[in-house]
C-alpha positions as CSV (number, residue, x, y, z in Angstrom):
1,X,-41.5,-28.2,-33.2
2,X,-40.5,-24.5,-33.1
3,X,-41.3,-22.2,-36.1
4,X,-37.6,-22.4,-37.1
5,X,-37.7,-26.1,-36.9
6,X,-40.8,-26.2,-39.1
7,X,-39.1,-24.0,-41.6
8,X,-36.0,-26.2,-41.7
9,X,-38.3,-29.3,-42.2
10,X,-40.2,-27.7,-45.0
11,X,-36.9,-26.7,-46.8
12,X,-35.6,-30.2,-46.2
13,X,-38.6,-31.8,-47.8
14,X,-38.3,-29.4,-50.8
15,X,-34.6,-30.1,-51.3
16,X,-35.1,-33.8,-50.9
17,X,-38.0,-33.8,-53.4
18,X,-35.8,-31.9,-55.9
19,X,-33.0,-34.4,-55.5
20,X,-35.3,-37.4,-55.9
21,X,-36.9,-35.8,-59.0
22,X,-33.4,-35.2,-60.5
23,X,-32.2,-38.7,-59.8
24,X,-35.4,-40.3,-61.1
25,X,-35.1,-38.3,-64.3
26,X,-31.5,-39.4,-64.9
27,X,-32.4,-43.0,-64.2
28,X,-35.3,-42.7,-66.7
29,X,-32.8,-41.5,-69.3
30,X,-30.4,-44.3,-68.5
31,X,-27.8,-41.7,-67.5
32,X,-27.9,-39.7,-70.7
33,X,-27.2,-36.0,-70.2
34,X,-30.0,-33.4,-70.6
35,X,-29.9,-30.8,-73.4
36,X,-28.8,-28.2,-70.8
37,X,-26.0,-30.5,-69.7
38,X,-24.7,-30.8,-73.3
39,X,-25.1,-27.1,-74.0
40,X,-23.2,-26.0,-70.8
41,X,-20.5,-28.7,-71.4
42,X,-19.9,-27.4,-74.9
43,X,-19.7,-23.8,-73.7
44,X,-17.2,-24.8,-71.1
45,X,-15.0,-26.5,-73.7
46,X,-15.2,-23.6,-76.0
47,X,-14.1,-21.1,-73.3
48,X,-11.5,-23.2,-71.5
49,X,-7.8,-22.7,-71.5
50,X,-4.8,-20.9,-70.1
51,X,-4.9,-19.2,-66.7
52,X,-8.5,-20.0,-66.1
53,X,-7.9,-23.7,-66.4
54,X,-5.0,-23.5,-64.1
55,X,-7.0,-21.6,-61.6
56,X,-9.9,-24.1,-61.9
57,X,-7.6,-26.9,-61.1
58,X,-6.3,-25.2,-58.0
59,X,-9.8,-24.5,-56.8
60,X,-11.1,-28.0,-57.6
61,X,-8.2,-29.7,-55.6
62,X,-9.5,-27.9,-52.4
63,X,-12.9,-29.5,-52.7
64,X,-11.9,-33.0,-51.6
65,X,-9.2,-35.0,-49.8
66,X,-7.0,-33.7,-47.0
67,X,-7.8,-30.0,-47.4
68,X,-11.6,-30.7,-47.1
69,X,-11.1,-32.9,-44.1
70,X,-8.8,-30.5,-42.3
71,X,-11.2,-27.6,-43.0
72,X,-14.1,-29.6,-41.7
73,X,-12.1,-30.6,-38.6
74,X,-11.1,-27.0,-37.9
75,X,-14.7,-25.9,-38.3
76,X,-15.8,-28.6,-35.8
77,X,-13.2,-27.5,-33.3
78,X,-14.2,-23.9,-33.5
79,X,-17.9,-24.7,-33.2
80,X,-17.3,-26.9,-30.1
81,X,-15.2,-24.4,-28.3
82,X,-12.0,-24.5,-26.3
83,X,-13.0,-27.2,-23.9
84,X,-14.3,-29.7,-26.5
85,X,-12.4,-28.8,-29.6
86,X,-11.0,-32.3,-30.1
87,X,-14.4,-33.8,-29.9
88,X,-15.8,-31.2,-32.2
89,X,-13.0,-31.8,-34.8
90,X,-13.6,-35.6,-34.7
91,X,-17.3,-35.2,-35.0
92,X,-17.1,-32.9,-38.0
93,X,-14.6,-35.1,-39.8
94,X,-16.8,-38.1,-39.1
95,X,-19.9,-36.3,-40.3
96,X,-18.1,-35.5,-43.6
97,X,-17.0,-39.1,-44.0
98,X,-20.5,-40.3,-43.5
99,X,-21.8,-37.8,-46.0
100,X,-19.2,-39.0,-48.5
101,X,-20.3,-42.6,-48.0
102,X,-23.9,-41.7,-48.7
103,X,-22.8,-39.9,-51.8
104,X,-20.7,-42.9,-53.0
105,X,-23.7,-45.3,-52.4
106,X,-26.0,-43.0,-54.4
107,X,-23.5,-42.6,-57.2
108,X,-22.8,-46.3,-57.4
109,X,-26.6,-47.0,-57.6
110,X,-27.3,-44.4,-60.3
111,X,-24.1,-45.3,-62.2
112,X,-24.3,-42.3,-64.5
113,X,-21.3,-42.0,-66.9
114,X,-19.1,-38.9,-66.9
115,X,-18.6,-36.8,-70.0
116,X,-16.1,-38.2,-72.6
117,X,-12.6,-38.6,-71.2
118,X,-11.2,-36.7,-74.2
119,X,-13.0,-33.6,-72.8
120,X,-11.4,-33.8,-69.3
121,X,-8.8,-31.1,-68.3
122,X,-8.2,-32.9,-65.0
123,X,-8.3,-36.4,-63.7
124,X,-11.4,-38.0,-62.2
125,X,-12.9,-41.3,-61.4
126,X,-16.1,-43.1,-60.4
127,X,-19.7,-42.5,-61.4
128,X,-20.8,-39.0,-62.2
129,X,-23.9,-38.2,-60.2
130,X,-23.9,-36.8,-57.6
131,X,-20.5,-35.0,-58.0
132,X,-18.2,-35.9,-55.1
133,X,-16.4,-32.6,-55.1
134,X,-19.6,-30.6,-55.1
135,X,-21.1,-32.7,-52.3
136,X,-18.0,-32.6,-50.2
137,X,-17.3,-28.9,-50.5
138,X,-20.9,-28.0,-49.8
139,X,-20.8,-30.2,-46.7
140,X,-17.6,-28.5,-45.6
141,X,-19.2,-25.1,-46.2
142,X,-22.1,-26.1,-44.1
143,X,-19.8,-27.0,-41.2
144,X,-17.9,-23.8,-41.6
145,X,-21.1,-21.8,-41.6
146,X,-22.2,-23.6,-38.4
147,X,-18.9,-22.6,-36.7
148,X,-19.2,-19.1,-37.9
149,X,-22.8,-18.7,-36.7
150,X,-21.9,-20.0,-33.3
151,X,-18.7,-18.0,-32.8
152,X,-18.8,-14.8,-35.0
153,X,-21.1,-11.8,-35.1
154,X,-21.9,-8.9,-37.3
155,X,-20.0,-8.3,-40.5
156,X,-17.5,-10.9,-39.7
157,X,-20.2,-13.6,-39.6
158,X,-21.7,-12.5,-42.9
159,X,-18.4,-12.2,-44.6
160,X,-17.3,-15.7,-43.5
161,X,-20.6,-17.3,-44.5
162,X,-20.5,-15.7,-48.0
163,X,-16.9,-16.8,-48.4
164,X,-17.6,-20.4,-47.5
165,X,-20.7,-20.6,-49.8
166,X,-18.8,-18.9,-52.6
167,X,-15.9,-21.4,-52.3
168,X,-18.3,-24.4,-52.4
169,X,-20.1,-23.0,-55.4
170,X,-16.7,-22.4,-57.2
171,X,-15.6,-25.9,-56.5
172,X,-18.8,-27.3,-58.1
173,X,-18.5,-25.0,-61.1
174,X,-14.9,-26.1,-61.7
175,X,-16.1,-29.7,-62.2
176,X,-18.1,-28.6,-65.1
177,X,-15.5,-26.2,-66.5
178,X,-12.9,-28.9,-66.4
179,X,-15.2,-31.3,-68.3
180,X,-15.3,-34.0,-65.7
181,X,-19.0,-33.6,-64.7
182,X,-22.3,-32.7,-66.3
183,X,-24.0,-29.6,-64.7
184,X,-26.8,-31.8,-63.2
185,X,-24.2,-33.9,-61.5
186,X,-23.1,-30.8,-59.6
187,X,-26.6,-29.7,-58.8
188,X,-27.3,-33.2,-57.4
189,X,-24.3,-32.9,-55.2
190,X,-25.5,-29.5,-53.9
191,X,-28.9,-30.9,-53.2
192,X,-27.6,-34.0,-51.5
193,X,-25.3,-31.9,-49.3
194,X,-28.2,-29.6,-48.5
195,X,-30.5,-32.5,-47.5
196,X,-27.8,-34.0,-45.3
197,X,-27.0,-30.7,-43.6
198,X,-30.7,-29.9,-43.0
199,X,-31.2,-33.3,-41.5
200,X,-28.3,-32.8,-39.2
201,X,-29.8,-29.5,-38.1
202,X,-33.1,-31.1,-37.2
203,X,-31.4,-33.9,-35.3
204,X,-28.7,-31.8,-33.5
205,X,-30.7,-28.6,-32.6
206,X,-32.9,-30.3,-30.0
207,X,-29.9,-32.1,-28.4
208,X,-27.9,-28.8,-28.2
209,X,-31.0,-27.0,-26.9
210,X,-31.1,-29.3,-23.8
211,X,-27.5,-28.5,-22.9
212,X,-27.1,-24.9,-23.9
213,X,-29.1,-21.7,-23.5
214,X,-28.4,-18.3,-25.0
215,X,-28.7,-15.3,-22.7
216,X,-30.0,-12.0,-24.1
217,X,-26.4,-10.8,-24.6
218,X,-25.8,-13.4,-27.3
219,X,-23.3,-15.5,-25.3
220,X,-23.7,-19.2,-24.5
221,X,-24.0,-20.7,-21.1
222,X,-24.8,-24.2,-19.9
223,X,-28.2,-24.8,-18.5
224,X,-28.1,-25.1,-14.7
225,X,-28.4,-28.7,-13.5
226,X,-31.2,-29.6,-11.3
227,X,-30.5,-30.8,-7.8
């Protein structure tokens, strides 16, 4: 394994360990929120209202459903390139769907209750941990970052990556602000998305490496086939 692959593996183990520890802690507490969950939840309720709530609702609606899938598909198409854009779009949408299935299975198994319905400023459903919107938006951000790293350079690359990560973070924070998730639900969603994304990197990188090489100029060319 290359040094970069080793680094990805180490980070993956760390992220997965953090997720396992968080889930184990929640299960040990029978789903009850931590003190930090309650404190942040109360702060959000005390500071919620008006334009900020409306803005949070707009942001949170982008973190799941058609918008998320269309963004993922677009990222896959861009990453795959002109010749294979349709395959790339389908692969990215499928990867997102698989990630959501993993999230749903974990949430169903943990079965953590959400905050009281009376505190909600927007509709929600299902078990709380991991947050579906936090997981989905983080996975979409990872796909966007993949496309950006493959197709953009310089300041454009950095700007796009920061924008994607900021959007994903904002979606997760709106779930707490709107009162539909405990903060640790969102953290679990981010950790799950990180673990899934890093796993995909470890699996996909060797496969891509066999088909593609990067010349010194930074472009991409196919490895010459052997006679």
